[in-house]
C-alpha positions in Angstrom: 75.6 17.0 47.3 77.3 15.8 44.6 80.7 16.1 46.1 79.5 13.7 48.7 77.8 11.2 46.5 81.1 11.2 44.6 82.9 9.7 47.6 80.0 7.6 48.7 77.8 5.0 46.6 74.8 6.5 48.3 73.4 9.1 50.9 70.5 9.2 52.6 68.4 12.5 53.3 69.4 12.5 57.1 73.2 12.0 55.9 72.8 15.3 53.8 71.0 17.0 56.5 73.7 16.6 59.1 76.8 17.0 56.8 75.4 20.1 54.9 73.4 21.8 57.6 70.6 22.6 55.7 66.6 22.6 55.8 64.5 20.0 54.5 63.1 22.3 52.0 66.2 23.5 50.9 67.7 19.9 50.2 64.6 18.6 48.6 64.6 21.5 46.2 68.2 20.9 45.3 67.7 17.3 45.0 64.8 17.6 42.9 67.1 19.8 40.6 69.9 17.5 40.2 67.0 14.6 39.9 65.8 16.5 36.8 68.8 16.8 35.4 69.5 13.1 35.8 72.5 13.8 38.0 71.4 11.6 40.6 68.3 8.8 41.3 66.4 8.9 44.2 65.0 5.6 46.0 62.5 5.9 48.4 61.9 3.0 50.8 61.3 1.7 54.4 63.3 0.8 57.0 60.8 -1.1 59.2 58.3 1.2 59.6 60.2 4.7 58.9 60.3 6.3 55.4 63.8 6.4 54.1 65.0 8.4 51.0 68.4 7.7 49.8 70.4 9.2 46.8 72.8 8.0 44.2 75.1 10.0 41.8 74.2 8.7 38.1 77.1 8.2 35.5 75.9 11.2 33.6 76.2 13.2 37.3 79.6 11.8 38.2 80.9 13.4 34.5 79.2 16.5 35.0 80.5 17.3 38.3 84.0 16.1 37.3 83.7 18.5 34.6 82.8 21.4 36.9 85.8 20.5 39.3 88.1 20.8 36.1 86.9 24.4 35.0 87.1 25.3 38.8 90.6 23.9 38.9 91.6 25.7 35.5 90.3 29.1 36.3 92.3 29.0 39.6 95.3 28.1 37.6 94.8 31.2 35.8 95.3 33.2 38.7 
């Protein structure tokens, strides 16, 4: 989810489902964990009469993801 949000201003639930090929429950669980850590913000709204949930990375979330990628790159360099 974070990698998608790093290159997009926001993504909605259906976009994540399509790109990640996960179940609704799995996606909701991961979103809740990221929201709890304040890595993402969740916006619930309606488009016409249909509910729409969209997500955006917070500055804290972007920084945490960058640190994660940096740590992975450093690990790879050791091998």
